[in-house]
PDBQT receptor file of N, H, CA, C and O in Angstrom, charges set to zero:
ATOM      1  N   MET A   1       2.852  -9.285   2.203  1.00  0.00    +0.000 N 
ATOM      2  CA  MET A   1       1.976  -8.400   2.924  1.00  0.00    +0.000 C 
ATOM      3  C   MET A   1       2.695  -7.784   4.116  1.00  0.00    +0.000 C 
ATOM      4  O   MET A   1       2.205  -6.811   4.689  1.00  0.00    +0.000 OA
ATOM      5  N   ALA A   2       3.840  -8.326   4.499  1.00  0.00    +0.000 N 
ATOM      6  H   ALA A   2       4.238  -9.116   4.033  1.00  0.00    +0.000 HD
ATOM      7  CA  ALA A   2       4.568  -7.789   5.644  1.00  0.00    +0.000 C 
ATOM      8  C   ALA A   2       5.091  -6.383   5.375  1.00  0.00    +0.000 C 
ATOM      9  O   ALA A   2       5.426  -5.663   6.316  1.00  0.00    +0.000 OA
ATOM     10  N   THR A   3       5.167  -5.978   4.104  1.00  0.00    +0.000 N 
ATOM     11  H   THR A   3       4.895  -6.562   3.340  1.00  0.00    +0.000 HD
ATOM     12  CA  THR A   3       5.591  -4.615   3.806  1.00  0.00    +0.000 C 
ATOM     13  C   THR A   3       4.482  -3.616   4.118  1.00  0.00    +0.000 C 
ATOM     14  O   THR A   3       4.747  -2.420   4.243  1.00  0.00    +0.000 OA
ATOM     15  N   VAL A   4       3.254  -4.088   4.245  1.00  0.00    +0.000 N 
ATOM     16  H   VAL A   4       3.039  -5.059   4.144  1.00  0.00    +0.000 HD
ATOM     17  CA  VAL A   4       2.111  -3.229   4.538  1.00  0.00    +0.000 C 
ATOM     18  C   VAL A   4       1.672  -3.366   5.991  1.00  0.00    +0.000 C 
ATOM     19  O   VAL A   4       1.436  -2.366   6.669  1.00  0.00    +0.000 OA
ATOM     20  N   ILE A   5       1.563  -4.595   6.466  1.00  0.00    +0.000 N 
ATOM     21  H   ILE A   5       1.754  -5.408   5.916  1.00  0.00    +0.000 HD
ATOM     22  CA  ILE A   5       1.084  -4.854   7.827  1.00  0.00    +0.000 C 
ATOM     23  C   ILE A   5       2.140  -5.623   8.605  1.00  0.00    +0.000 C 
ATOM     24  O   ILE A   5       2.672  -6.624   8.124  1.00  0.00    +0.000 OA
ATOM     25  N   ASN A   6       2.437  -5.154   9.799  1.00  0.00    +0.000 N 
ATOM     26  H   ASN A   6       2.005  -4.341  10.189  1.00  0.00    +0.000 HD
ATOM     27  CA  ASN A   6       3.404  -5.814  10.659  1.00  0.00    +0.000 C 
ATOM     28  C   ASN A   6       2.815  -7.148  11.111  1.00  0.00    +0.000 C 
ATOM     29  O   ASN A   6       1.770  -7.165  11.761  1.00  0.00    +0.000 OA
ATOM     30  N   PRO A   7       3.467  -8.271  10.780  1.00  0.00    +0.000 N 
ATOM     31  CA  PRO A   7       2.908  -9.581  11.138  1.00  0.00    +0.000 C 
ATOM     32  C   PRO A   7       2.814  -9.821  12.644  1.00  0.00    +0.000 C 
ATOM     33  O   PRO A   7       1.959 -10.583  13.094  1.00  0.00    +0.000 OA
ATOM     34  N   ASP A   8       3.680  -9.181  13.425  1.00  0.00    +0.000 N 
ATOM     35  H   ASP A   8       4.375  -8.562  13.059  1.00  0.00    +0.000 HD
ATOM     36  CA  ASP A   8       3.673  -9.391  14.874  1.00  0.00    +0.000 C 
ATOM     37  C   ASP A   8       2.517  -8.668  15.552  1.00  0.00    +0.000 C 
ATOM     38  O   ASP A   8       1.873  -9.216  16.447  1.00  0.00    +0.000 OA
ATOM     39  N   THR A   9       2.255  -7.437  15.123  1.00  0.00    +0.000 N 
ATOM     40  H   THR A   9       2.777  -6.991  14.396  1.00  0.00    +0.000 HD
ATOM     41  CA  THR A   9       1.229  -6.631  15.783  1.00  0.00    +0.000 C 
ATOM     42  C   THR A   9      -0.085  -6.570  15.017  1.00  0.00    +0.000 C 
ATOM     43  O   THR A   9      -1.137  -6.314  15.602  1.00  0.00    +0.000 OA
ATOM     44  N   GLY A  10      -0.025  -6.806  13.702  1.00  0.00    +0.000 N 
ATOM     45  H   GLY A  10       0.830  -7.014  13.227  1.00  0.00    +0.000 HD
ATOM     46  CA  GLY A  10      -1.231  -6.696  12.891  1.00  0.00    +0.000 C 
ATOM     47  C   GLY A  10      -1.589  -5.260  12.539  1.00  0.00    +0.000 C 
ATOM     48  O   GLY A  10      -2.674  -4.999  12.020  1.00  0.00    +0.000 OA
ATOM     49  N   ARG A  11      -0.681  -4.323  12.819  1.00  0.00    +0.000 N 
ATOM     50  H   ARG A  11       0.201  -4.535  13.241  1.00  0.00    +0.000 HD
ATOM     51  CA  ARG A  11      -0.928  -2.902  12.538  1.00  0.00    +0.000 C 
ATOM     52  C   ARG A  11      -0.269  -2.509  11.213  1.00  0.00    +0.000 C 
ATOM     53  O   ARG A  11       0.711  -3.122  10.789  1.00  0.00    +0.000 OA
ATOM     54  N   VAL A  12      -0.813  -1.494  10.577  1.00  0.00    +0.000 N 
ATOM     55  H   VAL A  12      -1.609  -0.996  10.922  1.00  0.00    +0.000 HD
ATOM     56  CA  VAL A  12      -0.289  -1.001   9.306  1.00  0.00    +0.000 C 
ATOM     57  C   VAL A  12       1.055  -0.312   9.552  1.00  0.00    +0.000 C 
ATOM     58  O   VAL A  12       1.214   0.451  10.505  1.00  0.00    +0.000 OA
ATOM     59  N   GLN A  13       2.022  -0.600   8.663  1.00  0.00    +0.000 N 
ATOM     60  H   GLN A  13       1.893  -1.219   7.889  1.00  0.00    +0.000 HD
ATOM     61  CA  GLN A  13       3.331   0.045   8.760  1.00  0.00    +0.000 C 
ATOM     62  C   GLN A  13       3.181   1.548   8.574  1.00  0.00    +0.000 C 
ATOM     63  O   GLN A  13       2.337   1.990   7.795  1.00  0.00    +0.000 OA
ATOM     64  N   ALA A  14       3.983   2.335   9.272  1.00  0.00    +0.000 N 
ATOM     65  H   ALA A  14       4.669   1.976   9.905  1.00  0.00    +0.000 HD
ATOM     66  CA  ALA A  14       3.895   3.799   9.215  1.00  0.00    +0.000 C 
ATOM     67  C   ALA A  14       4.120   4.321   7.803  1.00  0.00    +0.000 C 
ATOM     68  O   ALA A  14       3.445   5.260   7.379  1.00  0.00    +0.000 OA
ATOM     69  N   SER A  15       5.062   3.724   7.065  1.00  0.00    +0.000 N 
ATOM     70  H   SER A  15       5.609   2.962   7.409  1.00  0.00    +0.000 HD
ATOM     71  CA  SER A  15       5.340   4.193   5.705  1.00  0.00    +0.000 C 
ATOM     72  C   SER A  15       4.137   3.984   4.792  1.00  0.00    +0.000 C 
ATOM     73  O   SER A  15       3.847   4.832   3.948  1.00  0.00    +0.000 OA
ATOM     74  N   PHE A  16       3.443   2.877   4.951  1.00  0.00    +0.000 N 
ATOM     75  H   PHE A  16       3.678   2.188   5.636  1.00  0.00    +0.000 HD
ATOM     76  CA  PHE A  16       2.275   2.617   4.109  1.00  0.00    +0.000 C 
ATOM     77  C   PHE A  16       1.071   3.418   4.573  1.00  0.00    +0.000 C 
ATOM     78  O   PHE A  16       0.230   3.794   3.757  1.00  0.00    +0.000 OA
ATOM     79  N   ALA A  17       0.973   3.682   5.857  1.00  0.00    +0.000 N 
ATOM     80  H   ALA A  17       1.656   3.376   6.521  1.00  0.00    +0.000 HD
ATOM     81  CA  ALA A  17      -0.135   4.480   6.376  1.00  0.00    +0.000 C 
ATOM     82  C   ALA A  17      -0.105   5.881   5.783  1.00  0.00    +0.000 C 
ATOM     83  O   ALA A  17      -1.155   6.457   5.498  1.00  0.00    +0.000 OA
ATOM     84  N   ALA A  18       1.098   6.436   5.593  1.00  0.00    +0.000 N 
ATOM     85  H   ALA A  18       1.951   5.968   5.824  1.00  0.00    +0.000 HD
ATOM     86  CA  ALA A  18       1.226   7.761   4.984  1.00  0.00    +0.000 C 
ATOM     87  C   ALA A  18       0.719   7.751   3.543  1.00  0.00    +0.000 C 
ATOM     88  O   ALA A  18       0.066   8.701   3.110  1.00  0.00    +0.000 OA
ATOM     89  N   VAL A  19       1.011   6.696   2.808  1.00  0.00    +0.000 N 
ATOM     90  H   VAL A  19       1.541   5.925   3.160  1.00  0.00    +0.000 HD
ATOM     91  CA  VAL A  19       0.539   6.581   1.424  1.00  0.00    +0.000 C 
ATOM     92  C   VAL A  19      -0.979   6.459   1.399  1.00  0.00    +0.000 C 
ATOM     93  O   VAL A  19      -1.641   7.118   0.599  1.00  0.00    +0.000 OA
ATOM     94  N   ALA A  20      -1.526   5.629   2.260  1.00  0.00    +0.000 N 
ATOM     95  H   ALA A  20      -0.988   5.093   2.910  1.00  0.00    +0.000 HD
ATOM     96  CA  ALA A  20      -2.977   5.451   2.320  1.00  0.00    +0.000 C 
ATOM     97  C   ALA A  20      -3.668   6.759   2.685  1.00  0.00    +0.000 C 
ATOM     98  O   ALA A  20      -4.711   7.090   2.122  1.00  0.00    +0.000 OA
ATOM     99  N   LYS A  21      -3.096   7.492   3.612  1.00  0.00    +0.000 N 
ATOM    100  H   LYS A  21      -2.249   7.223   4.069  1.00  0.00    +0.000 HD
ATOM    101  CA  LYS A  21      -3.677   8.778   4.015  1.00  0.00    +0.000 C 
ATOM    102  C   LYS A  21      -3.634   9.776   2.859  1.00  0.00    +0.000 C 
ATOM    103  O   LYS A  21      -4.582  10.533   2.653  1.00  0.00    +0.000 OA
ATOM    104  N   HIS A  22      -2.537   9.775   2.110  1.00  0.00    +0.000 N 
ATOM    105  H   HIS A  22      -1.767   9.159   2.277  1.00  0.00    +0.000 HD
ATOM    106  CA  HIS A  22      -2.398  10.685   0.971  1.00  0.00    +0.000 C 
ATOM    107  C   HIS A  22      -3.506  10.443  -0.059  1.00  0.00    +0.000 C 
ATOM    108  O   HIS A  22      -4.083  11.391  -0.592  1.00  0.00    +0.000 OA
ATOM    109  N   TYR A  23      -3.795   9.173  -0.331  1.00  0.00    +0.000 N 
ATOM    110  H   TYR A  23      -3.326   8.404   0.103  1.00  0.00    +0.000 HD
ATOM    111  CA  TYR A  23      -4.814   8.834  -1.323  1.00  0.00    +0.000 C 
ATOM    112  C   TYR A  23      -6.221   8.768  -0.731  1.00  0.00    +0.000 C 
ATOM    113  O   TYR A  23      -7.191   8.573  -1.464  1.00  0.00    +0.000 OA
ATOM    114  N   GLY A  24      -6.340   8.927   0.574  1.00  0.00    +0.000 N 
ATOM    115  H   GLY A  24      -5.553   9.086   1.169  1.00  0.00    +0.000 HD
ATOM    116  CA  GLY A  24      -7.652   8.934   1.211  1.00  0.00    +0.000 C 
ATOM    117  C   GLY A  24      -8.339   7.586   1.225  1.00  0.00    +0.000 C 
ATOM    118  O   GLY A  24      -9.554   7.501   1.048  1.00  0.00    +0.000 OA
ATOM    119  N   VAL A  25      -7.575   6.544   1.434  1.00  0.00    +0.000 N 
ATOM    120  H   VAL A  25      -6.588   6.613   1.578  1.00  0.00    +0.000 HD
ATOM    121  CA  VAL A  25      -8.137   5.193   1.471  1.00  0.00    +0.000 C 
ATOM    122  C   VAL A  25      -7.857   4.543   2.823  1.00  0.00    +0.000 C 
ATOM    123  O   VAL A  25      -6.968   4.968   3.560  1.00  0.00    +0.000 OA
ATOM    124  N   ALA A  26      -8.623   3.518   3.130  1.00  0.00    +0.000 N 
ATOM    125  H   ALA A  26      -9.346   3.173   2.531  1.00  0.00    +0.000 HD
ATOM    126  CA  ALA A  26      -8.419   2.733   4.345  1.00  0.00    +0.000 C 
ATOM    127  C   ALA A  26      -7.776   1.403   3.970  1.00  0.00    +0.000 C 
ATOM    128  O   ALA A  26      -8.021   0.863   2.891  1.00  0.00    +0.000 OA
ATOM    129  N   VAL A  27      -6.964   0.891   4.858  1.00  0.00    +0.000 N 
ATOM    130  H   VAL A  27      -6.765   1.330   5.735  1.00  0.00    +0.000 HD
ATOM    131  CA  VAL A  27      -6.304  -0.394   4.640  1.00  0.00    +0.000 C 
ATOM    132  C   VAL A  27      -7.059  -1.456   5.414  1.00  0.00    +0.000 C 
ATOM    133  O   VAL A  27      -7.197  -1.369   6.634  1.00  0.00    +0.000 OA
ATOM    134  N   ARG A  28      -7.547  -2.458   4.700  1.00  0.00    +0.000 N 
ATOM    135  H   ARG A  28      -7.436  -2.528   3.708  1.00  0.00    +0.000 HD
ATOM    136  CA  ARG A  28      -8.212  -3.603   5.332  1.00  0.00    +0.000 C 
ATOM    137  C   ARG A  28      -7.558  -4.866   4.797  1.00  0.00    +0.000 C 
ATOM    138  O   ARG A  28      -7.672  -5.177   3.612  1.00  0.00    +0.000 OA
ATOM    139  N   ALA A  29      -6.883  -5.581   5.659  1.00  0.00    +0.000 N 
ATOM    140  H   ALA A  29      -6.791  -5.328   6.622  1.00  0.00    +0.000 HD
ATOM    141  CA  ALA A  29      -6.168  -6.786   5.240  1.00  0.00    +0.000 C 
ATOM    142  C   ALA A  29      -7.093  -7.998   5.238  1.00  0.00    +0.000 C 
ATOM    143  O   ALA A  29      -8.017  -8.097   6.045  1.00  0.00    +0.000 OA
ATOM    144  N   CYS A  30      -6.825  -8.902   4.328  1.00  0.00    +0.000 N 
ATOM    145  H   CYS A  30      -6.074  -8.821   3.673  1.00  0.00    +0.000 HD
ATOM    146  CA  CYS A  30      -7.552 -10.175   4.307  1.00  0.00    +0.000 C 
ATOM    147  C   CYS A  30      -7.030 -11.042   5.453  1.00  0.00    +0.000 C 
ATOM    148  O   CYS A  30      -5.842 -10.998   5.772  1.00  0.00    +0.000 OA
ATOM    149  N   PRO A  31      -7.907 -11.826   6.069  1.00  0.00    +0.000 N 
ATOM    150  CA  PRO A  31      -7.410 -12.770   7.068  1.00  0.00    +0.000 C 
ATOM    151  C   PRO A  31      -6.475 -13.783   6.392  1.00  0.00    +0.000 C 
ATOM    152  O   PRO A  31      -6.712 -14.157   5.244  1.00  0.00    +0.000 OA
ATOM    153  N   PRO A  32      -5.433 -14.227   7.075  1.00  0.00    +0.000 N 
ATOM    154  CA  PRO A  32      -4.514 -15.181   6.453  1.00  0.00    +0.000 C 
ATOM    155  C   PRO A  32      -5.216 -16.492   6.099  1.00  0.00    +0.000 C 
ATOM    156  O   PRO A  32      -6.110 -16.962   6.803  1.00  0.00    +0.000 OA
ATOM    157  N   ARG A  33      -4.775 -17.052   4.991  1.00  0.00    +0.000 N 
ATOM    158  H   ARG A  33      -4.049 -16.670   4.420  1.00  0.00    +0.000 HD
ATOM    159  CA  ARG A  33      -5.260 -18.352   4.500  1.00  0.00    +0.000 C 
ATOM    160  C   ARG A  33      -6.774 -18.360   4.240  1.00  0.00    +0.000 C 
ATOM    161  O   ARG A  33      -7.459 -19.329   4.567  1.00  0.00    +0.000 OA
ATOM    162  N   ARG A  34      -7.282 -17.288   3.658  1.00  0.00    +0.000 N 
ATOM    163  H   ARG A  34      -6.726 -16.501   3.392  1.00  0.00    +0.000 HD
ATOM    164  CA  ARG A  34      -8.697 -17.220   3.280  1.00  0.00    +0.000 C 
ATOM    165  C   ARG A  34      -8.781 -16.853   1.798  1.00  0.00    +0.000 C 
ATOM    166  O   ARG A  34      -9.023 -15.699   1.444  1.00  0.00    +0.000 OA
ATOM    167  N   GLY A  35      -8.582 -17.828   0.965  1.00  0.00    +0.000 N 
ATOM    168  H   GLY A  35      -8.386 -18.765   1.253  1.00  0.00    +0.000 HD
ATOM    169  CA  GLY A  35      -8.528 -17.591  -0.479  1.00  0.00    +0.000 C 
ATOM    170  C   GLY A  35      -9.790 -16.966  -1.046  1.00  0.00    +0.000 C 
ATOM    171  O   GLY A  35      -9.700 -16.079  -1.894  1.00  0.00    +0.000 OA
ATOM    172  N   ASN A  36     -10.966 -17.400  -0.603  1.00  0.00    +0.000 N 
ATOM    173  H   ASN A  36     -11.039 -18.121   0.086  1.00  0.00    +0.000 HD
ATOM    174  CA  ASN A  36     -12.197 -16.855  -1.174  1.00  0.00    +0.000 C 
ATOM    175  C   ASN A  36     -12.412 -15.402  -0.754  1.00  0.00    +0.000 C 
ATOM    176  O   ASN A  36     -13.048 -14.653  -1.495  1.00  0.00    +0.000 OA
ATOM    177  N   ARG A  37     -11.917 -14.982   0.386  1.00  0.00    +0.000 N 
ATOM    178  H   ARG A  37     -11.400 -15.591   0.988  1.00  0.00    +0.000 HD
ATOM    179  CA  ARG A  37     -12.027 -13.587   0.804  1.00  0.00    +0.000 C 
ATOM    180  C   ARG A  37     -11.099 -12.710  -0.026  1.00  0.00    +0.000 C 
ATOM    181  O   ARG A  37     -11.425 -11.563  -0.332  1.00  0.00    +0.000 OA
ATOM    182  N   LYS A  38      -9.946 -13.253  -0.389  1.00  0.00    +0.000 N 
ATOM    183  H   LYS A  38      -9.681 -14.185  -0.141  1.00  0.00    +0.000 HD
ATOM    184  CA  LYS A  38      -8.975 -12.509  -1.187  1.00  0.00    +0.000 C 
ATOM    185  C   LYS A  38      -9.595 -12.078  -2.514  1.00  0.00    +0.000 C 
ATOM    186  O   LYS A  38      -9.361 -10.955  -2.960  1.00  0.00    +0.000 OA
ATOM    187  N   GLY A  39     -10.360 -12.924  -3.138  1.00  0.00    +0.000 N 
ATOM    188  H   GLY A  39     -10.550 -13.836  -2.775  1.00  0.00    +0.000 HD
ATOM    189  CA  GLY A  39     -11.000 -12.583  -4.407  1.00  0.00    +0.000 C 
ATOM    190  C   GLY A  39     -11.985 -11.440  -4.266  1.00  0.00    +0.000 C 
ATOM    191  O   GLY A  39     -12.086 -10.589  -5.149  1.00  0.00    +0.000 OA
ATOM    192  N   ALA A  40     -12.713 -11.419  -3.159  1.00  0.00    +0.000 N 
ATOM    193  H   ALA A  40     -12.630 -12.111  -2.442  1.00  0.00    +0.000 HD
ATOM    194  CA  ALA A  40     -13.682 -10.340  -2.932  1.00  0.00    +0.000 C 
ATOM    195  C   ALA A  40     -12.969  -9.010  -2.755  1.00  0.00    +0.000 C 
ATOM    196  O   ALA A  40     -13.445  -7.980  -3.233  1.00  0.00    +0.000 OA
ATOM    197  N   VAL A  41     -11.842  -9.025  -2.076  1.00  0.00    +0.000 N 
ATOM    198  H   VAL A  41     -11.455  -9.862  -1.688  1.00  0.00    +0.000 HD
ATOM    199  CA  VAL A  41     -11.071  -7.796  -1.869  1.00  0.00    +0.000 C 
ATOM    200  C   VAL A  41     -10.494  -7.314  -3.194  1.00  0.00    +0.000 C 
ATOM    201  O   VAL A  41     -10.530  -6.120  -3.491  1.00  0.00    +0.000 OA
ATOM    202  N   GLU A  42      -9.963  -8.237  -3.988  1.00  0.00    +0.000 N 
ATOM    203  H   GLU A  42      -9.934  -9.207  -3.746  1.00  0.00    +0.000 HD
ATOM    204  CA  GLU A  42      -9.392  -7.844  -5.271  1.00  0.00    +0.000 C 
ATOM    205  C   GLU A  42     -10.465  -7.282  -6.196  1.00  0.00    +0.000 C 
ATOM    206  O   GLU A  42     -10.191  -6.339  -6.938  1.00  0.00    +0.000 OA
ATOM    207  N   LYS A  43     -11.663  -7.825  -6.175  1.00  0.00    +0.000 N 
ATOM    208  H   LYS A  43     -11.886  -8.591  -5.572  1.00  0.00    +0.000 HD
ATOM    209  CA  LYS A  43     -12.746  -7.308  -7.000  1.00  0.00    +0.000 C 
ATOM    210  C   LYS A  43     -13.130  -5.894  -6.566  1.00  0.00    +0.000 C 
ATOM    211  O   LYS A  43     -13.398  -5.044  -7.414  1.00  0.00    +0.000 OA
ATOM    212  N   ALA A  44     -13.162  -5.634  -5.266  1.00  0.00    +0.000 N 
ATOM    213  H   ALA A  44     -12.944  -6.325  -4.576  1.00  0.00    +0.000 HD
ATOM    214  CA  ALA A  44     -13.460  -4.290  -4.769  1.00  0.00    +0.000 C 
ATOM    215  C   ALA A  44     -12.378  -3.308  -5.210  1.00  0.00    +0.000 C 
ATOM    216  O   ALA A  44     -12.679  -2.166  -5.560  1.00  0.00    +0.000 OA
ATOM    217  N   ASN A  45     -11.127  -3.746  -5.194  1.00  0.00    +0.000 N 
ATOM    218  H   ASN A  45     -10.883  -4.674  -4.910  1.00  0.00    +0.000 HD
ATOM    219  CA  ASN A  45     -10.036  -2.892  -5.668  1.00  0.00    +0.000 C 
ATOM    220  C   ASN A  45     -10.186  -2.598  -7.152  1.00  0.00    +0.000 C 
ATOM    221  O   ASN A  45      -9.944  -1.474  -7.590  1.00  0.00    +0.000 OA
ATOM    222  N   HIS A  46     -10.582  -3.594  -7.924  1.00  0.00    +0.000 N 
ATOM    223  H   HIS A  46     -10.779  -4.508  -7.567  1.00  0.00    +0.000 HD
ATOM    224  CA  HIS A  46     -10.777  -3.415  -9.360  1.00  0.00    +0.000 C 
ATOM    225  C   HIS A  46     -11.888  -2.396  -9.631  1.00  0.00    +0.000 C 
ATOM    226  O   HIS A  46     -11.729  -1.517 -10.478  1.00  0.00    +0.000 OA
ATOM    227  N   VAL A  47     -12.994  -2.509  -8.927  1.00  0.00    +0.000 N 
ATOM    228  H   VAL A  47     -13.123  -3.223  -8.239  1.00  0.00    +0.000 HD
ATOM    229  CA  VAL A  47     -14.109  -1.576  -9.104  1.00  0.00    +0.000 C 
ATOM    230  C   VAL A  47     -13.675  -0.160  -8.737  1.00  0.00    +0.000 C 
ATOM    231  O   VAL A  47     -13.997   0.792  -9.448  1.00  0.00    +0.000 OA
ATOM    232  N   ALA A  48     -12.949  -0.019  -7.635  1.00  0.00    +0.000 N 
ATOM    233  H   ALA A  48     -12.687  -0.793  -7.058  1.00  0.00    +0.000 HD
ATOM    234  CA  ALA A  48     -12.491   1.308  -7.214  1.00  0.00    +0.000 C 
ATOM    235  C   ALA A  48     -11.540   1.909  -8.249  1.00  0.00    +0.000 C 
ATOM    236  O   ALA A  48     -11.623   3.098  -8.554  1.00  0.00    +0.000 OA
ATOM    237  N   ALA A  49     -10.645   1.092  -8.786  1.00  0.00    +0.000 N 
ATOM    238  H   ALA A  49     -10.577   0.125  -8.538  1.00  0.00    +0.000 HD
ATOM    239  CA  ALA A  49      -9.703   1.593  -9.787  1.00  0.00    +0.000 C 
ATOM    240  C   ALA A  49     -10.431   2.018 -11.058  1.00  0.00    +0.000 C 
ATOM    241  O   ALA A  49     -10.092   3.042 -11.650  1.00  0.00    +0.000 OA
ATOM    242  N   GLN A  50     -11.422   1.248 -11.481  1.00  0.00    +0.000 N 
ATOM    243  H   GLN A  50     -11.698   0.415 -11.001  1.00  0.00    +0.000 HD
ATOM    244  CA  GLN A  50     -12.163   1.603 -12.693  1.00  0.00    +0.000 C 
ATOM    245  C   GLN A  50     -12.916   2.910 -12.511  1.00  0.00    +0.000 C 
ATOM    246  O   GLN A  50     -12.958   3.731 -13.427  1.00  0.00    +0.000 OA
ATOM    247  N   ARG A  51     -13.505   3.113 -11.351  1.00  0.00    +0.000 N 
ATOM    248  H   ARG A  51     -13.470   2.446 -10.607  1.00  0.00    +0.000 HD
ATOM    249  CA  ARG A  51     -14.219   4.363 -11.091  1.00  0.00    +0.000 C 
ATOM    250  C   ARG A  51     -13.264   5.542 -11.063  1.00  0.00    +0.000 C 
ATOM    251  O   ARG A  51     -13.601   6.630 -11.531  1.00  0.00    +0.000 OA
ATOM    252  N   PHE A  52     -12.069   5.331 -10.513  1.00  0.00    +0.000 N 
ATOM    253  H   PHE A  52     -11.796   4.447 -10.133  1.00  0.00    +0.000 HD
ATOM    254  CA  PHE A  52     -11.077   6.395 -10.444  1.00  0.00    +0.000 C 
ATOM    255  C   PHE A  52     -10.669   6.818 -11.861  1.00  0.00    +0.000 C 
ATOM    256  O   PHE A  52     -10.653   8.008 -12.175  1.00  0.00    +0.000 OA
ATOM    257  N   TRP A  53     -10.341   5.849 -12.707  1.00  0.00    +0.000 N 
ATOM    258  H   TRP A  53     -10.353   4.882 -12.452  1.00  0.00    +0.000 HD
ATOM    259  CA  TRP A  53      -9.861   6.184 -14.059  1.00  0.00    +0.000 C 
ATOM    260  C   TRP A  53     -10.965   6.811 -14.899  1.00  0.00    +0.000 C 
ATOM    261  O   TRP A  53     -10.679   7.672 -15.731  1.00  0.00    +0.000 OA
ATOM    262  N   ARG A  54     -12.217   6.405 -14.709  1.00  0.00    +0.000 N 
ATOM    263  H   ARG A  54     -12.449   5.706 -14.033  1.00  0.00    +0.000 HD
ATOM    264  CA  ARG A  54     -13.309   6.975 -15.490  1.00  0.00    +0.000 C 
ATOM    265  C   ARG A  54     -13.544   8.439 -15.170  1.00  0.00    +0.000 C 
ATOM    266  O   ARG A  54     -13.982   9.193 -16.039  1.00  0.00    +0.000 OA
ATOM    267  N   ASN A  55     -13.262   8.860 -13.940  1.00  0.00    +0.000 N 
ATOM    268  H   ASN A  55     -12.906   8.247 -13.235  1.00  0.00    +0.000 HD
ATOM    269  CA  ASN A  55     -13.534  10.221 -13.515  1.00  0.00    +0.000 C 
ATOM    270  C   ASN A  55     -12.402  11.198 -13.812  1.00  0.00    +0.000 C 
ATOM    271  O   ASN A  55     -12.548  12.397 -13.578  1.00  0.00    +0.000 OA
ATOM    272  N   LEU A  56     -11.281  10.704 -14.321  1.00  0.00    +0.000 N 
ATOM    273  H   LEU A  56     -11.163   9.729 -14.511  1.00  0.00    +0.000 HD
ATOM    274  CA  LEU A  56     -10.185  11.612 -14.643  1.00  0.00    +0.000 C 
ATOM    275  C   LEU A  56     -10.493  12.362 -15.931  1.00  0.00    +0.000 C 
ATOM    276  O   LEU A  56     -11.008  11.769 -16.878  1.00  0.00    +0.000 OA
ATOM    277  N   PRO A  57     -10.192  13.639 -15.982  1.00  0.00    +0.000 N 
ATOM    278  CA  PRO A  57     -10.419  14.375 -17.230  1.00  0.00    +0.000 C 
ATOM    279  C   PRO A  57      -9.404  13.981 -18.278  1.00  0.00    +0.000 C 
ATOM    280  O   PRO A  57      -8.275  13.623 -17.944  1.00  0.00    +0.000 OA
ATOM    281  N   GLU A  58      -9.780  14.039 -19.522  1.00  0.00    +0.000 N 
ATOM    282  H   GLU A  58     -10.698  14.329 -19.794  1.00  0.00    +0.000 HD
ATOM    283  CA  GLU A  58      -8.840  13.746 -20.608  1.00  0.00    +0.000 C 
ATOM    284  C   GLU A  58      -7.913  14.927 -20.785  1.00  0.00    +0.000 C 
ATOM    285  O   GLU A  58      -8.339  16.081 -20.722  1.00  0.00    +0.000 OA
ATOM    286  N   THR A  59      -6.633  14.633 -21.009  1.00  0.00    +0.000 N 
ATOM    287  H   THR A  59      -6.287  13.696 -21.060  1.00  0.00    +0.000 HD
ATOM    288  CA  THR A  59      -5.670  15.718 -21.189  1.00  0.00    +0.000 C 
ATOM    289  C   THR A  59      -5.091  15.706 -22.573  1.00  0.00    +0.000 C 
ATOM    290  O   THR A  59      -4.260  16.553 -22.901  1.00  0.00    +0.000 OA
TER     291      THR A  59
């Protein structure tokens, strides 16, 4: 996760912030050592990805 969020400051890395801005998403990190929260975040990512792929036109 250090490639996304600076462990010292807790702020999003500039390189990743540009990617998030391009895709129009917000970055919300899980608190460290919270396994049950991680699952909730991954499920939200899964739902978002499924909605994205369903809305793409067929080529």
